[in-house]
C-alpha positions in Angstrom: 145.0 -37.8 74.4 148.9 -38.2 75.4 149.2 -34.1 74.6 146.4 -33.4 76.6 147.7 -35.3 79.4 151.0 -33.7 79.0 149.6 -30.2 79.1 147.6 -31.0 82.1 150.1 -32.4 84.1 152.8 -29.4 83.2 150.8 -26.2 82.8 147.5 -26.8 85.2 147.6 -24.6 88.3 147.4 -27.6 90.7 148.0 -30.7 88.5 146.5 -34.2 89.7 148.4 -37.4 89.8 147.1 -39.7 87.0 146.6 -43.0 89.1 143.7 -45.1 89.8 142.0 -42.8 92.2 142.0 -40.1 89.1 140.7 -43.0 86.9 137.8 -43.9 89.0 137.0 -40.1 88.9 136.8 -39.9 85.4 135.1 -42.9 84.7 132.2 -41.8 87.1 132.2 -38.4 85.0 132.3 -39.8 81.9 128.9 -41.6 82.3 127.5 -38.4 83.9 128.2 -36.8 80.9 127.2 -39.8 78.2 124.3 -40.9 80.0 123.2 -38.6 82.6 119.3 -40.2 82.5 120.4 -43.9 82.8 118.3 -44.6 79.7 120.8 -46.2 77.4 123.1 -48.6 78.8 122.1 -51.8 80.8 123.5 -53.4 83.8 125.6 -56.2 81.6 126.9 -53.2 79.9 128.1 -51.5 83.0 129.4 -54.8 84.7 131.8 -55.1 81.5 132.8 -51.4 81.5 133.7 -51.7 85.2 136.8 -53.5 84.3 138.3 -50.5 82.9 137.5 -48.2 86.0 140.9 -48.2 87.2 142.5 -48.5 83.4 141.8 -44.9 82.3 144.8 -43.3 83.4 147.0 -45.8 81.8 144.7 -45.1 78.5 145.4 -41.4 78.8 149.2 -41.9 79.0 149.4 -44.3 76.3 146.7 -42.5 74.3 144.8 -45.8 74.0 141.2 -45.8 72.6 140.1 -49.1 73.7 137.5 -47.6 76.5 136.3 -44.9 74.3 135.7 -47.1 71.5 134.1 -49.6 73.6 131.8 -47.7 75.4 130.7 -45.7 72.1 130.2 -48.5 70.0 127.9 -49.9 72.3 126.1 -46.5 72.9 125.1 -46.7 69.1 124.3 -50.5 69.5 121.7 -49.7 72.2 120.5 -46.3 70.5 119.6 -48.7 67.6 118.0 -51.2 70.0 116.0 -48.7 71.9 114.9 -47.1 68.5 113.1 -50.1 67.8 111.8 -50.8 71.5 110.3 -47.4 71.2 108.6 -48.3 67.8 107.2 -51.2 69.4 105.8 -49.1 72.3 103.9 -46.5 70.2 102.4 -49.4 67.9 100.5 -50.5 71.0 97.6 -48.6 72.7 99.2 -46.2 75.4 97.3 -46.2 78.6 97.4 -43.3 80.8 95.1 -44.4 83.6 97.7 -46.8 85.3 99.4 -45.7 88.6 102.6 -45.3 87.5 105.7 -42.9 88.4 108.8 -42.0 86.7 112.0 -40.9 88.8 113.1 -37.8 87.6 116.2 -37.4 89.8 119.1 -39.4 88.2 120.9 -40.0 91.2 118.2 -42.0 92.4 117.9 -43.7 89.3 119.3 -47.5 88.6 120.6 -48.6 85.4 118.1 -51.2 84.0 118.9 -54.6 84.9 117.9 -56.0 81.7 116.1 -55.4 78.4 112.6 -56.0 79.8 113.1 -53.1 82.5 114.8 -51.1 79.8 111.6 -51.4 78.1 109.6 -50.5 80.9 111.3 -47.3 81.6 111.4 -46.1 78.3 107.6 -46.5 78.1 107.3 -44.9 81.1 109.7 -41.7 79.7 107.1 -41.6 76.6 104.2 -41.3 79.2 105.6 -38.3 80.8 106.3 -36.6 77.6 102.7 -37.3 76.2 101.1 -36.0 79.5 103.3 -32.7 79.3 102.2 -32.5 75.5 98.5 -32.9 76.6 99.2 -30.2 79.5 100.6 -27.8 76.8 97.5 -27.9 74.7 95.4 -27.6 78.0 97.0 -24.6 78.6 97.4 -22.9 75.3 93.2 -23.8 75.1 93.0 -21.9 78.7 94.7 -18.8 77.2 92.4 -19.1 73.9 89.1 -19.1 75.8 90.4 -16.2 78.2 91.3 -14.1 75.6 88.1 -14.9 73.8 85.6 -14.3 76.7 87.5 -10.8 77.1 87.0 -9.9 73.4 83.4 -10.9 73.8 83.1 -9.2 76.9 84.3 -5.5 75.6 82.6 -6.5 72.0 85.7 -6.4 70.5 86.3 -7.7 66.9 86.3 -11.5 67.2 89.3 -13.3 65.5 90.5 -15.7 67.8 90.1 -19.4 67.2 89.2 -21.7 70.2 88.4 -25.2 69.4 89.1 -27.2 72.1 89.8 -31.1 71.5 88.1 -33.9 73.6 90.3 -35.9 75.8 90.9 -39.1 73.0 91.7 -36.3 70.5 94.4 -34.7 72.8 95.5 -38.1 73.7 96.1 -38.9 70.0 97.7 -35.7 68.8 99.9 -35.5 71.6 101.1 -39.2 71.0 101.8 -38.7 67.4 103.8 -35.4 68.5 105.9 -37.6 70.9 106.5 -40.3 68.5 107.9 -38.0 65.8 110.0 -36.7 68.5 111.6 -39.6 69.7 111.9 -41.1 66.0 113.7 -37.8 65.3 116.0 -37.7 68.4 117.1 -41.4 67.5 117.5 -40.6 63.6 119.7 -37.4 64.4 121.7 -39.1 67.1 122.8 -41.9 64.4 123.8 -39.2 62.0 126.3 -37.5 64.2 129.7 -38.7 63.8 131.2 -41.1 66.7 134.4 -38.7 66.6 132.0 -35.9 68.3 131.7 -38.1 71.4 135.6 -37.7 71.5 135.3 -34.0 72.9 132.8 -35.5 75.7 135.4 -38.2 76.7 138.2 -35.6 76.9 136.4 -33.6 78.7 135.7 -36.3 81.5 139.6 -36.3 81.9 140.2 -32.6 81.6 137.0 -31.6 83.9 138.0 -33.5 87.0 141.1 -31.4 87.5 138.6 -28.4 87.6 135.4 -27.5 86.1 137.0 -24.4 84.0 139.5 -26.5 82.4 138.2 -28.0 79.1 139.2 -29.7 76.0 137.7 -28.1 72.7 138.1 -29.4 69.1 139.1 -27.3 66.3 135.1 -26.8 65.6 134.2 -25.7 69.6 137.3 -23.8 69.5 136.2 -21.7 66.6 132.5 -21.6 68.2 134.2 -20.3 71.3 136.1 -17.6 69.3 133.0 -16.2 67.7 131.5 -15.7 71.1 134.5 -14.0 72.4 134.5 -11.6 69.7 131.1 -11.0 70.3 130.1 -11.3 66.5 127.5 -14.0 66.0 124.3 -14.0 64.0 121.7 -15.4 66.4 119.2 -15.0 69.2 122.1 -14.2 71.9 121.8 -16.9 74.1 124.2 -19.4 75.9 122.4 -22.8 75.2 123.6 -25.3 78.6 123.3 -29.0 78.7 122.1 -30.3 82.1 120.6 -33.9 82.8 120.0 -34.7 79.5 118.2 -31.5 78.3 119.2 -28.2 77.0 118.7 -24.9 78.8 118.9 -21.5 78.3 122.2 -20.2 80.3 123.0 -16.3 80.0 121.0 -14.2 77.5 123.0 -11.3 76.0 121.5 -8.0 76.8 120.0 -6.1 73.7 120.1 -9.6 71.5 116.8 -11.1 70.3 116.6 -13.5 73.1 116.7 -11.0 75.7 114.3 -8.2 73.7 111.7 -10.8 73.4 111.3 -10.4 77.2 109.7 -13.8 77.3 112.9 -16.3 77.8 115.0 -16.1 80.7 117.4 -18.1 82.2 116.8 -21.5 83.0 114.0 -22.1 80.5 114.0 -25.8 79.2 114.4 -25.7 75.2 112.1 -28.3 73.8 112.1 -27.4 70.1 113.8 -25.1 67.5 112.2 -24.1 64.5 114.9 -22.9 62.3 113.1 -21.5 58.9 109.3 -20.8 58.7 108.4 -23.4 56.2 110.3 -26.0 58.0 109.2 -28.2 60.7 110.2 -27.6 64.4 113.1 -29.7 65.4 113.0 -31.3 69.0 116.1 -30.7 70.6 115.5 -32.7 73.7 118.6 -35.3 74.1 120.4 -33.1 71.3 123.8 -31.7 71.9 124.1 -27.8 72.5 126.4 -27.2 69.8 123.8 -28.7 67.4 121.2 -26.8 68.8 123.1 -24.0 68.4 123.7 -24.2 64.7 119.9 -24.7 64.4 119.4 -21.2 66.3 121.8 -19.7 64.3 121.5 -18.5 60.4 121.2 -15.6 58.5 120.6 -12.2 59.8 117.2 -11.1 59.6 115.6 -14.3 59.4 113.2 -15.7 61.9 113.6 -18.7 64.5 111.0 -20.0 66.9 111.9 -21.7 70.4 109.5 -23.8 72.0 110.5 -23.6 75.9 109.3 -25.0 79.2 109.4 -22.4 81.9 110.3 -22.8 85.6 106.4 -23.2 86.7 106.3 -26.1 84.2 104.2 -23.9 81.4 105.3 -24.1 77.6 105.3 -21.1 75.3 106.6 -20.6 71.6 108.9 -17.5 71.2 109.7 -16.1 67.5 112.5 -13.8 67.2 114.5 -12.7 64.3 117.9 -13.3 64.2 120.5 -10.4 64.1 124.2 -9.8 64.8 124.1 -9.8 68.3 125.7 -6.5 69.1 128.6 -5.7 71.4 126.9 -2.2 72.2 125.1 -3.8 74.8 127.8 -5.3 76.7 128.9 -1.7 77.5 128.0 0.3 80.6 125.1 2.5 80.8 123.8 4.9 83.2 120.8 7.0 84.2 119.6 9.5 87.0 117.3 8.2 89.5 115.0 10.8 90.9 114.5 9.5 94.6 111.6 10.2 96.8 113.7 12.2 99.1 113.9 15.0 96.2 117.5 13.9 95.9 119.2 12.7 92.8 121.3 9.5 92.3 123.2 7.7 89.6 122.7 4.2 88.5 125.6 2.5 86.3 124.8 -0.7 85.0 128.2 -3.0 84.0 127.4 -6.0 82.1 130.8 -7.1 81.5 134.5 -6.0 82.1 135.0 -5.7 78.3 138.5 -4.7 77.0 139.4 -4.7 73.3 143.4 -5.6 73.1 143.4 -5.7 69.3 142.4 -2.3 68.7 143.9 0.6 70.8 140.6 2.8 69.8 138.6 -0.5 71.0 136.0 0.4 74.1 136.9 -1.0 77.6 134.8 -1.0 81.0 137.0 1.6 82.7 136.7 4.6 80.2 133.0 3.7 79.8 132.5 4.1 83.6 134.6 7.1 83.8 132.3 8.7 80.7 129.1 7.7 83.0 130.3 9.4 86.1 131.4 12.5 84.6 127.8 12.7 82.9 126.1 11.9 86.4 128.3 14.2 88.1 126.9 16.9 85.7 123.6 16.3 86.8 124.5 16.9 90.4 124.0 13.4 91.7 124.5 12.5 95.3 125.3 8.7 95.2 126.2 6.1 92.8 124.5 2.4 92.4 127.1 0.3 90.2 125.4 -2.8 89.0 127.4 -5.9 88.4 124.4 -8.3 89.1 124.9 -11.1 86.2 128.5 -9.9 85.5 130.3 -12.9 84.7 133.7 -11.1 84.4 136.4 -10.3 81.7 139.6 -8.5 82.0 141.4 -8.5 85.1 143.3 -5.1 84.3 139.9 -3.3 83.9 139.0 -4.0 87.8 142.1 -1.8 89.0 141.3 1.1 86.3 137.8 0.9 87.6 138.8 1.0 91.2 141.1 4.0 90.3 138.0 5.8 89.2 136.6 5.7 93.0 139.4 5.8 95.2 143.2 6.7 95.5 146.1 4.0 94.1 146.6 0.6 96.0 146.9 -3.1 95.6 143.6 -4.3 94.0 144.2 -8.2 93.5 146.8 -11.2 94.2 147.7 -13.6 91.7 149.5 -17.0 92.6 150.9 -19.3 90.0 151.2 -23.1 90.4 154.6 -22.5 91.4 153.3 -20.8 94.6 154.7 -17.5 93.5 152.4 -14.6 94.2 152.1 -11.3 92.4 150.3 -8.4 93.7 148.8 -6.2 90.9 148.2 -2.4 92.0 146.0 0.6 90.3 148.5 3.5 89.8 145.8 6.4 89.4 145.8 8.9 91.9 142.9 10.9 90.7 139.5 9.3 91.8 136.6 10.9 89.8 133.8 9.7 92.0 134.7 10.0 95.9 130.7 10.3 97.1 128.4 7.2 98.7 129.2 4.3 96.6 126.7 1.0 96.4 127.6 -2.2 94.8 125.0 -4.5 93.6 125.8 -8.2 92.9 124.2 -11.7 92.9 124.9 -15.2 92.5 125.6 -14.9 88.9 128.5 -12.0 89.3 131.6 -13.9 88.9 135.5 -13.4 88.2 136.2 -9.9 88.0 132.9 -8.8 89.3 133.9 -10.6 92.3 137.4 -9.0 92.7 136.1 -5.4 92.1 133.0 -5.9 94.7 135.5 -7.4 96.9 138.4 -4.6 96.8 135.9 -2.2 97.3 135.0 -4.0 100.2 138.1 -4.6 101.6 139.0 -1.1 101.6 135.8 0.0 103.1 135.0 2.3 100.1 131.7 0.6 99.1 128.7 -1.1 100.5 128.1 -4.4 98.9 124.3 -5.6 98.4 122.6 -8.2 97.0 122.8 -12.2 97.2 124.0 -14.0 100.1 127.5 -14.7 98.1 128.6 -14.2 94.5 129.4 -17.2 92.4 133.0 -18.0 93.8 135.4 -18.2 90.9 138.8 -17.5 91.9 140.8 -18.9 89.3 142.2 -17.6 85.7 142.4 -19.4 82.6 144.3 -19.3 79.2 144.0 -21.5 75.8 146.9 -23.7 74.9 147.0 -24.7 71.4 148.1 -28.7 71.6 149.7 -28.5 68.3 152.4 -26.5 69.7 153.7 -29.7 71.2 153.1 -31.6 68.1 155.1 -31.9 65.0 152.6 -32.0 62.7 150.1 -29.9 60.5 146.9 -31.1 61.7 144.9 -29.1 63.9 144.3 -31.2 67.3 142.0 -28.5 69.0 143.2 -26.7 72.2 142.9 -26.8 75.9 141.5 -24.0 78.3 143.1 -24.5 81.6 143.4 -23.1 84.8 146.9 -21.6 85.2 146.5 -19.0 88.4 144.3 -18.5 91.5 143.6 -14.9 92.6 143.2 -13.6 96.1 141.5 -10.8 97.9 144.3 -7.9 99.1 143.0 -9.5 102.5 144.8 -12.9 101.4 141.5 -15.1 101.2 140.2 -16.7 97.8 137.2 -16.1 96.3 137.3 -19.4 95.4 133.7 -21.1 96.4 133.1 -18.8 98.9 132.6 -15.6 96.4 131.9 -12.4 98.1 129.7 -12.1 101.0 127.1 -9.3 100.5 127.6 -6.2 103.5 123.7 -6.2 103.3 122.3 -9.4 102.1 118.7 -9.7 100.1 117.9 -13.4 98.9 116.8 -14.0 95.1 115.7 -16.7 93.0 119.2 -18.0 92.6 119.7 -17.9 96.3 117.7 -21.3 96.7 119.1 -22.7 93.7 122.4 -24.5 93.1 124.1 -21.5 91.5 127.8 -21.4 92.0 131.3 -23.1 92.2 130.5 -24.5 95.5 128.3 -27.1 93.7 130.8 -28.3 91.7 132.6 -31.9 92.9 136.0 -30.6 91.0 136.1 -27.3 91.7 139.7 -26.3 93.4 139.6 -25.7 97.3 139.2 -22.3 99.1 142.4 -21.2 100.5 144.3 -18.1 102.0 147.7 -16.3 101.7 149.5 -13.4 103.6 147.4 -10.1 103.3 148.7 -7.6 101.0 149.9 -4.0 102.5 146.8 -1.6 102.4 145.2 1.2 104.2 141.3 0.5 105.0 139.1 3.8 104.7 135.8 3.0 106.7 133.8 5.9 105.6 130.4 4.5 106.8 128.7 2.5 109.5 127.9 -1.1 107.9 125.7 -2.3 111.4 123.6 0.9 110.8 123.0 0.4 107.2 122.3 -3.0 107.4 119.8 -2.8 110.5 117.9 -0.3 108.6 117.7 -2.3 105.4 116.8 -5.4 107.3 113.9 -3.6 108.8 112.7 -2.4 105.7 112.9 -5.7 103.8 111.1 -7.6 106.6 108.0 -5.1 106.1 108.0 -5.4 102.4 105.3 -7.8 101.3 106.8 -8.0 97.7 110.1 -9.1 98.7 108.6 -11.8 101.1 106.3 -12.8 98.3 109.3 -13.3 95.9 111.2 -15.3 98.6 108.4 -17.7 98.7 108.1 -17.9 95.0 111.5 -18.7 94.9 111.6 -21.3 97.5 108.3 -23.2 95.7 110.0 -23.0 92.3 113.0 -24.6 93.9 111.1 -27.5 95.3 109.4 -28.0 92.0 113.1 -28.5 90.8 114.1 -31.1 93.4 110.7 -33.3 92.8 112.2 -36.8 92.6 109.1 -38.3 91.3 106.3 -37.5 89.0 103.0 -39.4 88.8 102.1 -41.2 85.2 98.2 -41.2 86.0 96.6 -38.6 83.9 94.0 -37.5 86.6 96.8 -37.5 89.4 98.9 -35.6 87.0 96.3 -32.9 85.9 95.6 -32.4 89.8 99.6 -31.7 90.4 99.2 -29.2 87.5 96.2 -27.6 88.8 97.7 -27.1 92.0 101.1 -25.8 90.5 98.3 -23.2 88.4 96.8 -22.0 91.5 100.4 -21.5 93.1 101.2 -19.4 90.0 98.2 -17.3 90.3 99.2 -16.5 93.9 102.2 -15.0 92.7 101.2 -13.0 89.9 101.3 -9.8 91.4 105.0 -10.1 91.3 104.9 -9.2 87.7 103.0 -6.3 88.3 105.4 -4.9 90.4 106.5 -1.3 90.3 109.2 0.3 92.8 108.0 3.7 92.5 111.6 5.3 91.1 111.4 8.2 88.6 114.2 8.2 85.9 115.9 10.6 83.8 117.7 10.0 80.7 120.4 12.2 79.4 119.3 15.1 76.9 121.8 13.8 74.4 120.1 10.4 74.7 116.7 11.5 74.5 117.7 13.4 71.2 119.1 10.0 69.8 115.9 8.3 70.6 114.2 10.4 67.8 116.7 9.1 65.2 117.4 5.5 66.6 114.5 3.2 66.7 116.5 0.4 68.6 118.0 2.7 70.8 114.8 3.7 71.8 113.3 0.5 72.0 116.4 -0.9 74.3 115.9 2.1 76.4 111.9 1.9 76.9 112.8 -1.9 77.8 115.5 -1.1 80.1 113.8 1.6 82.1 110.7 -0.5 82.2 112.7 -3.6 84.0 114.6 -0.7 86.4 110.8 0.0 87.4 110.1 -3.5 88.3 113.3 -4.0 90.4 112.6 -4.6 94.1 116.5 -4.6 94.7 117.1 -1.7 93.2 114.6 0.0 94.9 116.2 -1.1 98.1 120.1 0.0 96.8 118.5 3.5 96.6 117.2 3.5 100.0 120.7 2.2 101.4 122.6 5.0 99.1 120.1 7.8 100.6 120.7 6.3 104.2 124.7 6.6 103.7 124.3 10.2 102.4 122.5 11.0 105.6 125.1 9.5 107.7 128.0 11.1 106.0 
């Protein structure tokens, strides 16, 4: 604790005073991490804990574990009691005809006043889970019936099992299922070492400095390194904890989760079946690292995830674990044959990769250079560079990529905690592509992506197209081993901490505001709370002096923007997509849900009719034609995985409404240049 405190105070970009105000922030954040759903502690606990609210600063200064031990011991005590409470709830008939509702939004919840109130809350929570389980059965039955009807209609071989259960059977089956899940959650909770909570406790201290400053225990650091090197046997998905649930974060391109085409970012993970002969494990309430350990395993073995989609439907997705290949984090390009008879190049860059350890290792700038050379040989008239969902990577790669499109010049300014500003410059004077350039971004384009999009916008070298603004991460982190400050052989883990902020050449920070697109198009994330600005402890936006640079101004942004806006206003599919995005976000923001089975079924029916309305979006095709390079066509004949990846990639490109408009914009640029 003392080592963490010293590291934060001396090395963080913007150290906070360790005082009572800091202590209060840590206190509040800690309970958001430990009991986000306000299910475990009762009011008398909180009254007792509150005596420590302004003492957490003293505890970190002294390395005092009083508060940590008090709260975690109490948590385990409460879990034992709640385990007995839930057993009592399941021992009595569960009535789903009562007019009750459950509060879903944690901010609106109050800590239970006493044990009786806690009992009532858990009973409601159990009812809600049973209703979801019944809904899941209903959906499966409907699917089976649809398939069976279709098979019979066309006189096909009928192998489909369709045995609908009556309401009582469903209630019993769902209740048994939820009972097992709850029991299992508590069993696993009790198995968990109390020491594991220490990481959570320390992160309450670090994350109040800023969201990218985190404590890593030796085990967590090991996991991080595995991820960073990119060699891991699993499904290739980030698992995130939010409001007591686990969600899928970013999916690795080309990895099993991504290839399944049935999973997407934001899916809620309900169960994981680690081995074919074992039962599925309920992961609701589980920690992400435990879930990750269930998902990872031996290469070539199956793993099944049960997920709840954004629209409330549930599905089982089985994947075969594989070494999540890094190849799919590399740039790839293709020729787009436009309806105007011209050819354009499309380059997708999933991350700003760089191999610092291996001189022969691959890096993003060399890859992009090779793709541009291949595209030029095909006689293209413009390039679209796709940075959507690109979370960043190496800062130096930004300058090298910029140098492929324009002459040398500054590309980013970096400021450290002492206020020292350094301007990084690209020194290349031999651009490979000087024609029209569009850069695509969305709310998940972060860090290095934002630096590249920002500098190309500032020079007027490219038109930035996409979401109203990118993620807004304008900070640089590094790892510090805590052992370096301690005279010990033991491993005390590491601190990932923010040491610098970066700024555009105009002097504006990317922090919180991100990069504002020249031509804005909304998407699913626009209505969700995605981005740095939604974090209470994110560092502030600010400005430093402008670097010396010459603007290019090759095209008329206003004219391009007007033409695009006119097209999108008439694009019925785009309007439907926005309606769907807003509807999904409203669902996410619902504060309460009814626990009366008839009313609940009505809510589900309404949702299904809405989903029906948006079904046509899944069938959308943008009409673009794509041509692969001859050597890739040859490679497909020998490499089954590459062939499959290419097919999936092109299929997705054909469904991409935003790519269609990016191609329209690049055509306009060619016509006007």
